N, C-alpha and C positions, 0 to 999 in steps of 0.2 A: 409548499408541500414538504420541502426539506426541513424547514423550521418546525413544522408540525411533527414530523417523524422523530426529530432529535431533541425536542424541547425537554423530554424526560430522560435524557441519556444517562443521568447519574441516579435515577430512582431505583431503589431496591424493591419497590412494590410492583414493578413491571418485569415480566419475563422478556428479557432483551435478546431478541434475535436480529436486531437491527445494527448492532455494533460489530464491525469487522475487526475484532481484537480478542486476545485470550482473556479468560476469566482471571481476575486478580488472584484467585486461589492457586493458579498455575505458575505464579511469578515468585521469585525468591526474595520475599520482603525482608526476612530476617538477615540474610547475607548482605543484602543491599544496605540495611541499617548499619551493619558492621563496617561496610565500605565508607559510608557517610561519616561515621565516627573517626575512622582512620584518616579521612580527608581533612576533617576538622583539626585533628591533633597534629597533622603534619604540614598543614598549609601555613605559610609564613604569616599571612594576614587573616587566617581562620575563615577564608572563603568570602570575605566581604569586599575584596578588591575586584576591579575590572580584570577580566581575562584577556589574553591576546586576541586581537580581532579575528584572526584566522582560527583560533581555538587552542585549547590546552595541548601542548606539545606531546605529552605522554599519551593523551587520548588520540591525537592524530597518528601517533606511531602505532597504536593498537588497531585503529581503523585500517591503516595501511597493511598491517599483518593479516587482517581479516580477508584482504583481497586475494591471498593465496588460496582461499577456499574456492574461488571461481577462476583460478589460474591467472590472476592479475599480478602485475608488478608495479606497485604504487609507492611513491616517496611521500613521507609525511608532509612535505611542502606542497604537495598537490591536493591536500585535503583541506576543506573549509567546513568547520563545525557550525551547525545552524540550530535554530529553535525548532526541532522536528523536521520531518521530511517536507512538509508543505512550504516552510520558509526556503528550503533548498530548491524546491521546484520554482518558486516565485522569483528568487534571485537569479536563477539560471535563465528563466524566461525573459527577465528584464535585460539580461546581458546580450540576448540574440534577437530580440524583437522590439518593435515600437507599436504604439496604438494604431489599430487598423489592419495590422498584419494578420495573415492566416496561419493557423497552426493545425497540423493533422493530429487527430487523436483516435483511439480505438472506439468502436461502437458495439456494445455498450462500454462505458468507462466510468471510473470513480467520479461521483458528482463533485467532489472537492476540486478536481482538476478543471472541470467545466466552470465552476465558480471563480477559480483563480484566473482563467482566461477572460471571463467577463469583467472582473475587477480591473484587469490591465487593458481593457479596450481591445481585446484580440478576438478574432473570429475562429470558431472551431469547425474544421472539416472532418466529418466522421468517416472513419475507414472501417468497413465491415470486418468483424473479428470472429474467428471460429473457436468454439470451446476446446478444441483439441490442439490446434497448431498456431493460434494467435491471429494477428492481422493478415488480411488477404493482400499479399505483396503485389500481385498483378494489378489490383485496384489501386493500390498506393502508387505504383509506378505510373499508371495512367494519370492519376491526379497530379503527380509531380510534373508531368509533361504539360498538362493543361492549365495549371494554376501556379501562381507565385507563392509557394509555400515557404515560410520563413523558418519553421522548425517542426519537429515531430515530438509528441509526448506520449510514450508508450510504456506499458507495464508488462514486459515480456515474460516474467516469471510469476505465475499464479495471479493473473489479472483479477482485479476486483471490478465487476462481480462475477465474471465467468469462471475464474479459477484456471484459465487456460495457461499452458506453459509452452512457449515457442521452442521447438527442437533447436539444438545448438547450430545445426547447419543452416536453418532458416535465419537465425540471428546473424550469422556470418553474411548471408545473402542480403539481409536488410542493411547492414553496415556498408557493404560494398555499393549497394544501390544509392544510399545517401551520399557516399563519397562522389559518385558520378554526378550528382546534382548539387553538391556542396551545400547540403542541408544538414544542420546539426540535429542530433537526436538527444532529447532529454529523457533518460532512462530511469524510471521509478522502479527500484529494486527492493522495495521495503519488505516484500514477502519472500525474497530469495532464499533465506535460511530456513523457511518453513516447509521443507520438502519431506515427503514420506518415503521416498526410495532410499537407495544405498548411497547415492552421490548427489551433491549439490549441483543444480544446473548451472551452466556457465551463464555469463551475462553478455549483452552486446558490447560492453566495455572490454570484455576479454579479447575481442577481435579488432579493437580500435588501435590503429597504429599512427593516426594523424591528429588525435586529440579532438575529434569531431563529436564524440559521445560524452555527454555530461551526465554522469551517474549520480542519483540521489537515493538516500536511504535514511534509516533511523533505528533507534532502539525502542521505539514506541510500540511496535507490534510483537516484540520478542522479549523485552526485559522490563521497562519502566515507562509506561505511557505518560505519567505525570511529570517525569524529569525533563521532558521536551528536549531531548538530545538527538539531533540528526546530523547529516553531513552531505556534502557534495564533492564529487570529483569532477571539476568543470573542464578538465583538459586545457585547451588553448585559451579558455576564457577565465582562468583562475584569478587573475588580477582584477578583472571586471566584476566577477562574482564577489570577491572579497570587498571591493569598494561598495557594491550594492548592500552587502551585509552591514558594513559600517554605517551607511545611510539609514538602513532600516531599523537596526537594533543595537548598533555599536559592537556588542559582544554577547555571547551566550552565557548562561548562568555558570558561575565559577565552581561552586561546591559540587554540583552534580557531575560536571565534567571530570573533576578529579576523582570522584567516587567510582564512576564507571570505568575510568582508566585503571584504577586499582583492581576493580572486579575482574576486568579482562586480563590484566597482567598475571593474576594468580590462577588462570585456567578455569575459573568458575563458570565463565560464560559458555564454553563448549559443553561442559557437563550439564548445565541447565538446559541448553538447546536440545541435547539428546533426549532428556526427559520430556521436554515440551513437545517435541515432534512426535514422540510415541503417544503421548496423551491426545494430541490433536488428531492423529490418524485413527485412534480408537474411537474418539468422539465422532469423527466424520462418518465412520461405518455405522455407529449406533443411530445417528440422525437419519442417515439414508434408509436404514431398516425401518425406522418409525414412520418416515414419509411414505415409504412403500406400503406400509400397513394402514395408515390413516387417511391418506389422500386418495382421490379418485384415480382409477387406473389410466385415465386419459392424459394425465400430466407427464411431463418429461423433466428430468433433473440431471444436472451435470455430475460427474464423478471425478473431482479434482485430485491431483497427485500432490497437493500441498496447499498452503494458505489456510483460510478460515471460513470460506463462504461456499454456499450452494446456490445455484441459479435455477429456478424452477419455472418452467413454461406451463401456464394454465390454459384451459380451452379459450378460444378467441372471444367467447361471449362474456368472459369475466374481466372486470376492471379491478386490478390489484389494489388501487388506492381505496376503492369502495370496501374491499375486504379488510384493508388496514383500518378504516374507520370503525368497522364493527369489532375488529380484534382489539383495538386499543381500549374500547369500552370494557373488555374482559381482561384487561391487564396484560396484553400481549403486544409486542412491537416487532415489526419486521420492516424491511426497506422495499417499497413498491418499485417496480421496474421503470416507471416514468422518470425518476430522478437521475437515471444513468444515461440520459440523452438530452440534447438541446432541442430536439424536434418532436418531443412527446411520444417517442417510440416506446415499445415494450410495455404497453398498457396491461397486457395479460401475463406479466412476469413478476416474480418476487425473489428477493435475495434474503436468504436465511443464514445467519452466522452460526457456526458450530463451536465457537470459542468457549462456551459455557459447558462444564462437565455434564454429561447426561445423567439426569436423575428423574424422580417422579414428576417434578414441576415441569421440566423440559418435555417429558413425554405427554403430560397433560396439555401443554401449550401447543405441541404439534398436532395432537388429536383435535383440539379446538379449531386450529387453523384448517385442518382437513374438513371438519364439519361445516365451517363457514364457506369454504370453496364449494363443497357439494350442494349446499343450500342455494347457491346462485347459478347452478347448472340447469 
């Protein structure tokens, strides 16, 4: 099902509501090109050399500086640069689990996390998650008492697909709970900078004083998806994660690391983020307005305060994947809810990304989806 949904991910002929990322039109391609040229001119070996296993020092320094946004205090030596956020997640999982172990995840959660667990021979224990305040902590604590859980993988800030953002006090409570059971938390904070309010939400890593939180993120959702630059802050497992990185890919791409480091050093990233957040917030409101206009009144839809996605609950009689099959024939793609669970849940849910600027084609796509839903009621 996942392969079917994402086989045409790069096709311009399809109205893509299935990709949880910003439109390329919203990204600073021209300024990034200048950063690449600067990196080429100033690199001793013109970017063809292997980079340090842990990552370009200038880039690690800039990533450490970004931690100030969430009230973190990070040393560049604590940062491990990876090939996107997924490699960060996988190397962290390998550091704290072995095949057969159980890992707690949100439900629903990003299907890529579920696939990563499956590829590593790990079992997923799904924790019910609220669209407003994140994972149900009472349910999690009961699971921690009853089962031998080796790690948790959560997306506290603007979860994909719910868009939920855990209140900072609940993040503190979560970290303290995991301290009590000595269970590491792998925190996916890839959407943390995509907030619509006045202040960036804190992270679970903000409240970590013992190195038990392994934070992962990347520039894929905010700056350059194709550059494949991510990072991990693995806490007490930094040496193990660096070793896993060495085994998996030796080092990350050299030229792109230098280019993004230069881009950040000159303050261009913060300026770009301000514009991107404003655009995404506007798009979110426009998409919600269109969904309200064209979808049946029986549906329910989240109203996220950041991120890229909307989670829509359809009437129980509707199978979202059947709607998808009809939609793709009309050149429209979205993510059906079934792929966000290992247990076949969320059959009557759909995830729509609002990363693409709202225009006539987007409106037509939403109108068509609304018609397909109405036709199956």
